[in-house]
Structures are given as C-alpha cells and as structure tokens.
VMD Tcl script that builds the backbone (N, CA, C; Angstrom):
set m [mol new atoms 342]
animate dup $m
set s [atomselect $m all]
$s set {name element resname resid chain x y z} {
  {N N GLN 1 A 0.843 -1.184 0.013}
  {CA C GLN 1 A -0.001 -0.001 -0.002}
  {C C GLN 1 A 0.893 1.243 -0.011}
  {N N GLU 2 A 0.568 2.165 -0.907}
  {CA C GLU 2 A 1.352 3.406 -1.011}
  {C C GLU 2 A 0.842 4.438 -0.036}
  {N N THR 3 A 1.783 5.193 0.482}
  {CA C THR 3 A 1.399 6.335 1.345}
  {C C THR 3 A 1.725 7.597 0.579}
  {N N ILE 4 A 0.756 8.442 0.437}
  {CA C ILE 4 A 0.963 9.728 -0.247}
  {C C ILE 4 A 0.961 10.832 0.784}
  {N N ASN 5 A 2.046 11.588 0.826}
  {CA C ASN 5 A 2.126 12.715 1.718}
  {C C ASN 5 A 1.771 13.966 0.939}
  {N N ALA 6 A 0.641 14.524 1.232}
  {CA C ALA 6 A 0.182 15.726 0.553}
  {C C ALA 6 A 0.418 16.912 1.481}
  {N N THR 7 A 0.917 17.980 0.903}
  {CA C THR 7 A 1.129 19.211 1.670}
  {C C THR 7 A 0.088 20.214 1.248}
  {N N SER 8 A -0.617 20.741 2.220}
  {CA C SER 8 A -1.619 21.777 1.932}
  {C C SER 8 A -0.941 23.128 1.880}
  {N N ILE 9 A -1.340 23.899 0.900}
  {CA C ILE 9 A -0.848 25.281 0.806}
  {C C ILE 9 A -2.033 26.220 0.596}
  {N N THR 10 A -1.829 27.430 1.011}
  {CA C THR 10 A -2.911 28.408 0.841}
  {C C THR 10 A -2.814 29.027 -0.546}
  {N N ASN 11 A -3.859 29.715 -0.948}
  {CA C ASN 11 A -3.833 30.415 -2.227}
  {C C ASN 11 A -2.706 31.446 -2.245}
  {N N ALA 12 A -2.468 32.124 -1.119}
  {CA C ALA 12 A -1.404 33.133 -1.041}
  {C C ALA 12 A -0.025 32.487 -1.243}
  {N N GLN 13 A 0.159 31.294 -0.644}
  {CA C GLN 13 A 1.444 30.577 -0.821}
  {C C GLN 13 A 1.611 30.137 -2.263}
  {N N LEU 14 A 0.547 29.643 -2.853}
  {CA C LEU 14 A 0.580 29.224 -4.239}
  {C C LEU 14 A 0.885 30.413 -5.149}
  {N N GLN 15 A 0.250 31.533 -4.921}
  {CA C GLN 15 A 0.509 32.745 -5.703}
  {C C GLN 15 A 1.970 33.189 -5.553}
  {N N ALA 16 A 2.493 33.103 -4.299}
  {CA C ALA 16 A 3.874 33.456 -4.073}
  {C C ALA 16 A 4.855 32.556 -4.831}
  {N N MET 17 A 4.513 31.256 -4.914}
  {CA C MET 17 A 5.343 30.328 -5.665}
  {C C MET 17 A 5.298 30.653 -7.163}
  {N N ILE 18 A 4.111 30.959 -7.657}
  {CA C ILE 18 A 3.972 31.320 -9.067}
  {C C ILE 18 A 4.737 32.612 -9.349}
  {N N ASP 19 A 4.601 33.605 -8.477}
  {CA C ASP 19 A 5.293 34.882 -8.655}
  {C C ASP 19 A 6.790 34.659 -8.664}
  {N N GLN 20 A 7.284 33.794 -7.772}
  {CA C GLN 20 A 8.708 33.511 -7.697}
  {C C GLN 20 A 9.202 32.838 -8.982}
  {N N GLY 21 A 8.396 31.894 -9.510}
  {CA C GLY 21 A 8.764 31.225 -10.768}
  {C C GLY 21 A 8.769 32.166 -11.939}
  {N N VAL 22 A 7.773 33.057 -12.022}
  {CA C VAL 22 A 7.707 34.030 -13.101}
  {C C VAL 22 A 8.892 34.994 -13.010}
  {N N THR 23 A 9.181 35.461 -11.775}
  {CA C THR 23 A 10.333 36.368 -11.604}
  {C C THR 23 A 11.615 35.689 -12.017}
  {N N ALA 24 A 11.799 34.446 -11.681}
  {CA C ALA 24 A 13.029 33.722 -12.059}
  {C C ALA 24 A 13.084 33.539 -13.580}
  {N N ALA 25 A 11.943 33.220 -14.216}
  {CA C ALA 25 A 11.920 33.045 -15.670}
  {C C ALA 25 A 12.219 34.351 -16.379}
  {N N LEU 26 A 11.668 35.443 -15.896}
  {CA C LEU 26 A 11.934 36.749 -16.510}
  {C C LEU 26 A 13.398 37.160 -16.316}
  {N N ALA 27 A 13.965 36.868 -15.168}
  {CA C ALA 27 A 15.368 37.186 -14.933}
  {C C ALA 27 A 16.258 36.366 -15.867}
  {N N ALA 28 A 15.939 35.106 -16.079}
  {CA C ALA 28 A 16.691 34.276 -17.011}
  {C C ALA 28 A 16.568 34.810 -18.433}
  {N N CYS 29 A 15.370 35.217 -18.809}
  {CA C CYS 29 A 15.156 35.801 -20.126}
  {C C CYS 29 A 15.940 37.070 -20.306}
  {N N ASP 30 A 15.943 37.944 -19.307}
  {CA C ASP 30 A 16.704 39.197 -19.372}
  {C C ASP 30 A 18.195 38.909 -19.473}
  {N N ALA 31 A 18.660 37.910 -18.727}
  {CA C ALA 31 A 20.094 37.547 -18.786}
  {C C ALA 31 A 20.444 37.061 -20.162}
  {N N LEU 32 A 19.579 36.233 -20.751}
  {CA C LEU 32 A 19.832 35.756 -22.122}
  {C C LEU 32 A 19.817 36.912 -23.115}
  {N N ARG 33 A 18.863 37.828 -22.923}
  {CA C ARG 33 A 18.782 38.980 -23.801}
  {C C ARG 33 A 20.033 39.832 -23.733}
  {N N SER 34 A 20.588 40.013 -22.549}
  {CA C SER 34 A 21.770 40.865 -22.415}
  {C C SER 34 A 22.971 40.147 -22.989}
  {N N THR 35 A 22.970 38.787 -22.976}
  {CA C THR 35 A 24.048 38.051 -23.587}
  {C C THR 35 A 23.924 38.049 -25.110}
  {N N ASN 36 A 22.690 37.997 -25.598}
  {CA C ASN 36 A 22.467 37.882 -27.038}
  {C C ASN 36 A 21.307 38.783 -27.410}
  {N N GLY 37 A 21.427 40.057 -27.073}
  {CA C GLY 37 A 20.372 41.023 -27.366}
  {C C GLY 37 A 20.255 41.345 -28.815}
  {N N ASP 38 A 19.184 42.037 -29.151}
  {CA C ASP 38 A 18.924 42.376 -30.574}
  {C C ASP 38 A 20.043 43.220 -31.162}
  {N N ASP 39 A 20.699 44.032 -30.356}
  {CA C ASP 39 A 21.715 44.931 -30.908}
  {C C ASP 39 A 23.117 44.360 -30.749}
  {N N SER 40 A 23.304 43.240 -30.034}
  {CA C SER 40 A 24.652 42.774 -29.759}
  {C C SER 40 A 25.233 41.967 -30.947}
  {N N HIS 41 A 24.399 41.265 -31.657}
  {CA C HIS 41 A 24.828 40.399 -32.766}
  {C C HIS 41 A 25.888 39.412 -32.271}
  {N N ASN 42 A 25.787 38.980 -31.028}
  {CA C ASN 42 A 26.761 38.067 -30.438}
  {C C ASN 42 A 26.193 36.673 -30.497}
  {N N SER 43 A 26.885 35.745 -31.131}
  {CA C SER 43 A 26.409 34.408 -31.289}
  {C C SER 43 A 26.733 33.545 -30.078}
  {N N GLY 44 A 27.353 34.136 -29.046}
  {CA C GLY 44 A 27.745 33.379 -27.886}
  {C C GLY 44 A 29.161 32.853 -28.010}
  {N N THR 45 A 29.766 32.985 -29.159}
  {CA C THR 45 A 31.139 32.528 -29.355}
  {C C THR 45 A 32.104 33.688 -29.327}
  {N N GLY 46 A 31.603 34.903 -29.082}
  {CA C GLY 46 A 32.463 36.071 -29.103}
  {C C GLY 46 A 32.585 36.674 -30.494}
  {N N VAL 47 A 31.985 36.020 -31.502}
  {CA C VAL 47 A 32.047 36.485 -32.862}
  {C C VAL 47 A 30.743 37.214 -33.166}
  {N N ARG 48 A 30.843 38.416 -33.685}
  {CA C ARG 48 A 29.633 39.188 -34.001}
  {C C ARG 48 A 29.045 38.697 -35.326}
  {N N ARG 49 A 27.733 38.555 -35.316}
  {CA C ARG 49 A 27.000 38.157 -36.520}
  {C C ARG 49 A 26.831 39.377 -37.411}
  {N N THR 50 A 26.677 39.151 -38.676}
  {CA C THR 50 A 26.376 40.211 -39.601}
  {C C THR 50 A 24.892 40.571 -39.456}
  {N N GLU 51 A 24.635 41.839 -39.303}
  {CA C GLU 51 A 23.241 42.290 -39.163}
  {C C GLU 51 A 22.591 42.360 -40.521}
  {N N ARG 52 A 21.422 41.728 -40.644}
  {CA C ARG 52 A 20.673 41.770 -41.901}
  {C C ARG 52 A 19.680 42.896 -41.842}
  {N N ALA 53 A 19.451 43.523 -42.983}
  {CA C ALA 53 A 18.433 44.547 -43.049}
  {C C ALA 53 A 17.066 43.876 -42.885}
  {N N THR 54 A 16.222 44.442 -42.040}
  {CA C THR 54 A 14.914 43.855 -41.835}
  {C C THR 54 A 13.840 44.768 -42.430}
  {N N ARG 55 A 12.807 44.134 -42.921}
  {CA C ARG 55 A 11.706 44.932 -43.470}
  {C C ARG 55 A 10.633 45.046 -42.414}
  {N N GLU 56 A 9.783 46.034 -42.557}
  {CA C GLU 56 A 8.718 46.254 -41.595}
  {C C GLU 56 A 7.716 45.107 -41.616}
  {N N CYS 57 A 7.280 44.707 -40.451}
  {CA C CYS 57 A 6.271 43.658 -40.298}
  {C C CYS 57 A 4.907 44.226 -40.649}
  {N N THR 58 A 4.206 43.588 -41.549}
  {CA C THR 58 A 2.838 43.962 -41.873}
  {C C THR 58 A 1.867 43.128 -41.039}
  {N N TYR 59 A 0.607 43.501 -41.035}
  {CA C TYR 59 A -0.386 42.711 -40.324}
  {C C TYR 59 A -0.450 41.295 -40.914}
  {N N ASN 60 A -0.312 41.156 -42.235}
  {CA C ASN 60 A -0.312 39.823 -42.825}
  {C C ASN 60 A 0.887 38.993 -42.363}
  {N N ASP 61 A 2.061 39.620 -42.217}
  {CA C ASP 61 A 3.226 38.920 -41.685}
  {C C ASP 61 A 2.930 38.424 -40.274}
  {N N PHE 62 A 2.321 39.272 -39.490}
  {CA C PHE 62 A 1.947 38.954 -38.113}
  {C C PHE 62 A 0.992 37.739 -38.112}
  {N N LEU 63 A -0.024 37.753 -38.966}
  {CA C LEU 63 A -1.015 36.663 -39.012}
  {C C LEU 63 A -0.396 35.363 -39.491}
  {N N LYS 64 A 0.623 35.406 -40.322}
  {CA C LYS 64 A 1.282 34.190 -40.809}
  {C C LYS 64 A 1.963 33.433 -39.662}
  {N N CYS 65 A 2.257 34.133 -38.567}
  {CA C CYS 65 A 2.867 33.483 -37.378}
  {C C CYS 65 A 1.803 32.810 -36.534}
  {N N GLN 66 A 0.558 32.829 -36.939}
  {CA C GLN 66 A -0.570 32.180 -36.285}
  {C C GLN 66 A -0.710 32.516 -34.816}
  {N N PRO 67 A -0.913 33.820 -34.498}
  {CA C PRO 67 A -1.093 34.207 -33.107}
  {C C PRO 67 A -2.369 33.581 -32.527}
  {N N LEU 68 A -2.286 33.170 -31.283}
  {CA C LEU 68 A -3.458 32.554 -30.621}
  {C C LEU 68 A -4.532 33.607 -30.311}
  {N N PRO 69 A -5.782 33.287 -30.611}
  {CA C PRO 69 A -6.846 34.202 -30.187}
  {C C PRO 69 A -7.066 34.071 -28.690}
  {N N PHE 70 A -7.530 35.117 -28.070}
  {CA C PHE 70 A -7.850 35.073 -26.631}
  {C C PHE 70 A -9.273 35.546 -26.442}
  {N N LYS 71 A -10.122 34.726 -25.811}
  {CA C LYS 71 A -11.527 35.038 -25.659}
  {C C LYS 71 A -11.855 35.634 -24.305}
  {N N GLY 72 A -10.932 35.522 -23.332}
  {CA C GLY 72 A -11.172 36.097 -22.008}
  {C C GLY 72 A -11.871 35.165 -21.047}
  {N N ILE 73 A -12.156 33.941 -21.456}
  {CA C ILE 73 A -12.838 32.992 -20.575}
  {C C ILE 73 A -11.915 31.836 -20.181}
  {N N GLU 74 A -10.665 31.877 -20.638}
  {CA C GLU 74 A -9.758 30.754 -20.448}
  {C C GLU 74 A -9.078 30.723 -19.091}
  {N N GLY 75 A -9.003 31.829 -18.406}
  {CA C GLY 75 A -8.356 31.861 -17.077}
  {C C GLY 75 A -6.984 32.505 -17.124}
  {N N GLY 76 A -6.420 32.678 -15.917}
  {CA C GLY 76 A -5.166 33.382 -15.760}
  {C C GLY 76 A -3.971 32.695 -16.432}
  {N N ALA 77 A -3.885 31.366 -16.319}
  {CA C ALA 77 A -2.772 30.624 -16.918}
  {C C ALA 77 A -2.799 30.796 -18.438}
  {N N SER 78 A -3.979 30.731 -19.037}
  {CA C SER 78 A -4.121 30.888 -20.481}
  {C C SER 78 A -3.758 32.306 -20.911}
  {N N LEU 79 A -4.104 33.294 -20.074}
  {CA C LEU 79 A -3.728 34.661 -20.381}
  {C C LEU 79 A -2.225 34.803 -20.392}
  {N N PHE 80 A -1.574 34.203 -19.408}
  {CA C PHE 80 A -0.111 34.246 -19.366}
  {C C PHE 80 A 0.480 33.586 -20.592}
  {N N GLN 81 A -0.041 32.409 -21.004}
  {CA C GLN 81 A 0.462 31.722 -22.199}
  {C C GLN 81 A 0.215 32.569 -23.453}
  {N N TRP 82 A -0.950 33.232 -23.488}
  {CA C TRP 82 A -1.241 34.086 -24.631}
  {C C TRP 82 A -0.235 35.213 -24.722}
  {N N CYS 83 A 0.074 35.855 -23.584}
  {CA C CYS 83 A 1.051 36.948 -23.569}
  {C C CYS 83 A 2.415 36.445 -24.034}
  {N N GLU 84 A 2.863 35.277 -23.545}
  {CA C GLU 84 A 4.137 34.727 -23.984}
  {C C GLU 84 A 4.136 34.461 -25.480}
  {N N ARG 85 A 3.029 33.903 -25.990}
  {CA C ARG 85 A 2.943 33.601 -27.400}
  {C C ARG 85 A 2.957 34.914 -28.227}
  {N N MET 86 A 2.284 35.952 -27.757}
  {CA C MET 86 A 2.316 37.238 -28.460}
  {C C MET 86 A 3.736 37.776 -28.531}
  {N N GLU 87 A 4.478 37.716 -27.420}
  {CA C GLU 87 A 5.862 38.186 -27.418}
  {C C GLU 87 A 6.707 37.411 -28.427}
  {N N SER 88 A 6.461 36.090 -28.507}
  {CA C SER 88 A 7.198 35.254 -29.456}
  {C C SER 88 A 6.843 35.626 -30.892}
  {N N VAL 89 A 5.552 35.817 -31.159}
  {CA C VAL 89 A 5.121 36.216 -32.501}
  {C C VAL 89 A 5.679 37.585 -32.868}
  {N N PHE 90 A 5.686 38.519 -31.939}
  {CA C PHE 90 A 6.273 39.846 -32.215}
  {C C PHE 90 A 7.745 39.705 -32.593}
  {N N HIS 91 A 8.452 38.862 -31.871}
  {CA C HIS 91 A 9.890 38.676 -32.136}
  {C C HIS 91 A 10.102 38.019 -33.495}
  {N N ILE 92 A 9.382 36.940 -33.737}
  {CA C ILE 92 A 9.549 36.180 -35.009}
  {C C ILE 92 A 9.198 37.033 -36.218}
  {N N SER 93 A 8.153 37.833 -36.097}
  {CA C SER 93 A 7.682 38.631 -37.247}
  {C C SER 93 A 8.361 39.994 -37.344}
  {N N ASN 94 A 9.279 40.281 -36.416}
  {CA C ASN 94 A 9.951 41.617 -36.354}
  {C C ASN 94 A 8.921 42.742 -36.294}
  {N N CYS 95 A 7.918 42.546 -35.496}
  {CA C CYS 95 A 6.837 43.510 -35.369}
  {C C CYS 95 A 7.332 44.756 -34.587}
  {N N ALA 96 A 7.143 45.909 -35.204}
  {CA C ALA 96 A 7.556 47.157 -34.572}
  {C C ALA 96 A 6.741 47.382 -33.304}
  {N N VAL 97 A 7.377 47.961 -32.305}
  {CA C VAL 97 A 6.729 48.217 -31.018}
  {C C VAL 97 A 5.458 49.012 -31.184}
  {N N GLU 98 A 5.482 49.979 -32.087}
  {CA C GLU 98 A 4.294 50.829 -32.256}
  {C C GLU 98 A 3.096 50.077 -32.862}
  {N N ASN 99 A 3.322 48.886 -33.433}
  {CA C ASN 99 A 2.210 48.093 -33.985}
  {C C ASN 99 A 1.756 46.962 -33.067}
  {N N GLN 100 A 2.502 46.652 -32.033}
  {CA C GLN 100 A 2.243 45.471 -31.210}
  {C C GLN 100 A 0.872 45.506 -30.563}
  {N N VAL 101 A 0.509 46.598 -29.946}
  {CA C VAL 101 A -0.809 46.656 -29.268}
  {C C VAL 101 A -1.926 46.529 -30.288}
  {N N LYS 102 A -1.790 47.226 -31.403}
  {CA C LYS 102 A -2.807 47.189 -32.447}
  {C C LYS 102 A -2.986 45.772 -32.986}
  {N N PHE 103 A -1.878 45.102 -33.287}
  {CA C PHE 103 A -1.950 43.734 -33.853}
  {C C PHE 103 A -2.467 42.760 -32.799}
  {N N ALA 104 A -2.002 42.832 -31.553}
  {CA C ALA 104 A -2.443 41.898 -30.504}
  {C C ALA 104 A -3.930 42.093 -30.211}
  {N N THR 105 A -4.388 43.305 -30.244}
  {CA C THR 105 A -5.811 43.590 -29.976}
  {C C THR 105 A -6.687 42.876 -30.988}
  {N N CYS 106 A -6.239 42.709 -32.188}
  {CA C CYS 106 A -7.018 42.022 -33.210}
  {C C CYS 106 A -7.173 40.538 -32.945}
  {N N THR 107 A -6.416 39.985 -31.985}
  {CA C THR 107 A -6.560 38.571 -31.638}
  {C C THR 107 A -7.514 38.379 -30.462}
  {N N LEU 108 A -8.051 39.451 -29.909}
  {CA C LEU 108 A -8.991 39.362 -28.796}
  {C C LEU 108 A -10.397 39.103 -29.334}
  {N N HIS 109 A -11.122 38.209 -28.706}
  {CA C HIS 109 A -12.462 37.847 -29.120}
  {C C HIS 109 A -13.390 37.838 -27.923}
  {N N SER 110 A -14.672 37.875 -28.198}
  {CA C SER 110 A -15.734 37.657 -27.181}
  {C C SER 110 A -15.556 38.529 -25.958}
  {N N VAL 111 A -15.536 37.913 -24.770}
  {CA C VAL 111 A -15.502 38.617 -23.485}
  {C C VAL 111 A -14.215 39.450 -23.314}
  {N N ALA 112 A -13.139 39.026 -23.963}
  {CA C ALA 112 A -11.866 39.738 -23.826}
  {C C ALA 112 A -11.985 41.173 -24.369}
  {N N LEU 113 A -12.978 41.438 -25.174}
  {CA C LEU 113 A -13.144 42.764 -25.725}
  {C C LEU 113 A -13.962 43.697 -24.860}
  {N N THR 114 A -14.515 43.175 -23.801}
  {CA C THR 114 A -15.356 44.023 -22.918}
  {C C THR 114 A -14.641 44.450 -21.695}
}
mol reanalyze $m
mol bondsrecalc $m
mol representation Tube
mol addrep $m
C-alpha cells in the first residue's frame, strides 16, 4: 500500500510560488537577452554576426505566425500563455513596437473585448 504525503498550501502561498517562478523566468530571459540582445549580434562565441536589413512587419506577416486568439474565458494561466505567445510572435515577425498593441488587440475575441 502506497502512502501519499500531501502538503496543503494556501492560495497566497501558491501565488507566491507562481510569482517567484515568473520572476526567475523573466530574470533568465533578461540575462539571455543581455548576452544575445537584438543589438549585440553576439552568437555566444564572441564572434559578431552580420546584421541583416529587416523589413517592416505587416499585419499579414503577423497573421502568418498564427497568433493565438484570446476570448477572455480561459483563465489566468491561459492569459499568461497568450502573452508569452504574443511576445514570441512579435519577435519572429519583427513587429515594430508601435504596432504590437494594435496587432495583438485584433486577436482578442468575445468577453476579452469588454
């Protein structure tokens, strides 16, 4: 017979654990960005990459990256995943900062629009 030791935690403790994990993930992302940021052209070997000219991201370019729609009924974890996916799509499509809110807003549906 197996014995399962379950530990009870409060919502506040769970939220603190989530916050700690998110903070650690963001710190790791920032560290990676500073090592290999958009302007550094550093491949990690100490050799600078050649910068390629980039063209402006259009809305069609953005849509080709298949951004996830968000309806507003999925919950907090899904909202977090949607935000991460949007950041990834912005990076992949070279979406200009001034277009990001406009393009992301077009992926909102249903309750998320109210």
